[in-house]
C-alpha positions in Angstrom: -31.0 -14.3 -16.3 -33.6 -15.9 -14.2 -32.8 -19.0 -12.0 -34.6 -22.0 -10.7 -33.9 -21.7 -6.7 -34.4 -23.3 -4.1 -34.2 -22.6 -0.6 -34.4 -25.9 2.4 -35.6 -24.0 6.0 -36.6 -21.0 3.7 -40.3 -19.5 5.4 -38.4 -18.1 8.0 -35.1 -16.9 9.6 -32.2 -16.8 7.2 -34.1 -19.3 4.8 -36.6 -16.0 5.1 -33.8 -13.4 4.3 -32.2 -15.4 1.5 -35.7 -16.6 -0.5 -36.9 -12.7 -0.9 -33.3 -11.3 -1.8 -33.5 -14.1 -4.2 -37.1 -12.4 -5.7 -37.6 -11.7 -9.7 -36.1 -15.8 -9.8 -38.2 -18.7 -9.1 -38.1 -19.3 -6.2 -38.7 -22.8 -4.0 -38.5 -21.7 -0.4 -39.6 -25.2 1.2 -40.1 -25.6 4.6 -40.5 -28.9 7.8 -44.0 -28.9 6.1 -42.9 -29.3 2.8 -40.2 -31.6 2.8 -38.6 -33.4 6.1 -35.1 -33.0 4.1 -34.3 -36.0 6.5 -36.1 -38.4 4.9 -35.4 -39.8 0.9 -38.6 -40.4 -0.3 -39.9 -36.8 0.2 -37.0 -35.4 -1.0 -36.8 -37.3 -4.1 -40.9 -36.1 -4.5 -40.5 -32.6 -3.8 -37.2 -32.7 -6.7 -39.3 -34.4 -9.0 -41.9 -31.6 -8.7 -40.0 -28.8 -8.9 -37.9 -30.1 -11.5 -34.1 -28.5 -12.8 -33.2 -26.5 -9.7 -30.4 -24.1 -10.6 -29.5 -23.1 -7.1 -29.8 -24.6 -4.3 -29.5 -23.2 -0.5 -29.2 -26.1 2.3 -30.5 -23.8 5.0 -32.7 -26.2 7.0 -31.2 -26.8 10.3 -31.2 -27.7 14.1 -29.0 -26.3 17.1 -30.0 -27.5 20.5 -27.5 -27.2 23.4 -26.1 -30.3 26.5 -23.0 -31.0 28.0 -21.9 -34.0 26.4 -22.5 -36.4 29.1 -26.2 -35.0 28.5 -26.2 -35.8 25.2 -28.0 -38.9 23.6 -27.8 -40.4 20.7 -31.0 -39.3 19.9 -29.8 -35.5 19.9 -26.9 -36.6 18.4 -29.3 -38.2 15.6 -30.8 -35.9 15.1 -28.0 -32.8 14.2 -26.6 -35.4 11.4 -30.1 -35.7 10.0 -30.8 -33.0 10.0 -28.0 -30.7 9.3 -26.1 -33.3 7.8 -27.6 -36.2 5.2 -30.5 -32.9 4.6 -28.1 -30.6 2.2 -26.3 -34.5 1.3 -29.8 -35.4 0.1 -31.4 -32.0 -1.4 -27.4 -31.7 -3.3 -27.9 -35.0 -4.6 -31.4 -34.6 -6.2 -30.2 -31.5 -7.7 -27.0 -32.3 -8.5 -26.9 -34.9 -11.5 -29.3 -32.3 -13.5 -27.3 -28.6 -13.1 -23.9 -31.2 -13.5 -25.6 -31.8 -17.1 -27.1 -28.7 -18.0 -23.2 -27.0 -17.0 -24.1 -24.9 -14.6 -24.9 -24.5 -10.8 -25.0 -23.2 -7.5 -24.7 -25.4 -3.8 -24.8 -23.3 -1.0 -24.6 -24.9 2.4 -25.8 -22.7 5.3 -22.4 -23.9 7.9 -21.6 -21.4 11.1 -18.9 -21.1 12.8 -19.3 -23.3 14.8 -18.4 -25.8 11.5 -14.5 -24.0 11.8 -14.3 -24.3 16.0 -15.0 -25.4 18.5 -17.7 -24.7 22.1 -18.8 -26.0 24.7 -22.2 -28.2 25.6 -22.5 -28.2 21.7 -20.9 -31.6 20.1 -23.3 -32.7 18.9 -24.0 -29.5 16.6 -20.8 -28.6 16.0 -19.9 -32.5 15.4 -22.8 -32.0 11.6 -21.3 -28.3 11.0 -18.0 -29.5 11.0 -19.2 -32.8 8.7 -21.3 -30.2 6.4 -18.3 -28.2 6.5 -16.2 -31.1 4.9 -19.1 -32.4 2.3 -18.7 -29.0 0.7 -14.7 -28.7 0.6 -15.8 -32.4 -1.2 -17.5 -32.5 -3.3 -16.4 -28.9 -4.5 -13.5 -30.1 -5.8 -15.1 -33.4 -7.5 -17.4 -30.4 -9.4 -14.7 -28.0 -10.4 -14.2 -26.9 -13.5 -17.7 -28.3 -14.2 -20.0 -24.8 -14.4 -20.6 -25.8 -10.9 -19.9 -24.3 -7.7 -19.9 -25.1 -4.1 -19.7 -23.3 -1.3 -20.8 -23.0 2.6 -21.5 -19.5 4.6 -20.5 -19.5 8.3 -22.2 -17.3 9.4 -21.8 -16.6 14.0 -25.4 -15.8 16.5 -27.6 -14.9 13.8 -31.1 -12.5 14.7 -34.0 -15.6 14.2 -35.3 -17.4 16.4 -33.2 -20.0 16.6 -30.8 -17.6 19.1 -34.1 -16.8 20.5 -34.6 -20.0 21.7 -31.2 -21.0 22.7 -30.9 -17.0 24.9 -33.9 -18.9 26.8 -32.6 -22.1 27.3 -29.2 -19.7 28.3 -31.5 -17.6 31.0 -33.4 -20.5 32.1 -30.4 -22.8 33.0 -28.8 -19.3 34.6 -31.4 -17.0 35.6 -30.2 -15.0 33.5 -32.6 -11.8 31.5 -33.6 -13.6 27.7 -32.2 -9.5 27.1 -28.2 -10.8 29.4 -28.5 -14.1 27.0 -28.4 -12.5 24.2 -26.6 -9.9 24.3 -23.6 -12.3 26.3 -24.1 -14.4 22.5 -23.7 -11.3 20.9 -20.2 -10.5 22.3 -19.0 -14.4 21.0 -19.2 -13.1 17.9 -15.9 -11.3 16.6 -17.7 -8.6 15.9 -19.5 -8.0 19.0 -23.5 -7.8 17.9 -25.3 -10.4 16.5 -26.0 -11.2 12.4 -28.6 -10.0 10.3 -30.0 -12.5 7.7 -29.8 -10.1 5.9 -27.0 -10.2 5.9 -26.5 -13.6 5.5 -28.6 -13.6 2.4 -26.6 -10.9 0.6 -23.4 -13.4 0.5 -25.8 -15.9 -0.9 -26.8 -14.0 -3.8 -23.6 -12.7 -5.0 -22.1 -16.2 -5.6 -25.3 -16.1 -8.0 -22.2 -14.1 -10.1 -19.7 -15.6 -9.0 -17.8 -18.6 -10.9 -14.4 -18.2 -9.6 -15.4 -19.2 -5.4 -16.1 -22.6 -5.1 -14.5 -24.8 -1.5 -14.8 -21.7 0.0 -16.3 -21.5 3.8 -17.4 -17.3 4.4 -17.5 -16.2 7.4 -20.2 -14.0 8.9 -18.9 -13.1 12.5 -20.9 -9.3 12.8 -17.0 -7.5 11.9 
C-alpha cells in the first residue's frame, strides 16, 4: 500500500537518503526553500497543500558548536527553533489526520546528543534532548491509536553537517580536515561514521512496525 511520506530537510544528507528509501510511496522531500519549519503559518500552508500525511520524518536540523560562554541567546534560540519547534509544528499539522484515520508514523531524527552530554554543543544537545522528550511524551499520548512516534539517534553521520563540523575543528585546532573527520568518527562507539543509508533503512522498517513506539533507536556505527 502506497503511503504519503513527508521528509523535512529532505533534499540532502539523511533526509535525502530517507526520501530515496521510501521510493514507491508518494514522497514529499521538503527543503528549507520549500518550508521554514520554524514558521507556524508556513508549515500550516505547506501541509494544507499536501493533504493527509501518513508518515512524517522530522529531519530538518541545525548543529553549531561553541563553548558555553560563547553560546549566546541567538544561537540557543536557533537550535530550539529548528530542532524542537520545527518537529512540533510539523507534527501538529500532520497528527490529527493520522489519528482520524487510525494509522500513522512520526519519526524524529534526533541524535546521540539527545541521550548523552558533550562539551561545546550545549545548545544542540539541549535541543536534541528536548526532541527525545517530545517523542516519548507524544508516543505515550497516542499509544493504542494506530500511530507510533519514535526517535532515531545517530552519532556522527557522513553528511555535510559532519564535514562542516570537521572544518571548524580544523580551523580551531590546526588539524587537517581528514584528521578532524577521523577524530569525529572515533567518537562514535563503533569507531566509524554512520552512513545516511543506515539511518534511512531503520526509518523505513518502522513503516511495517506497529509495536515499536516511544523508542530512541541508537545508530552509533557498532
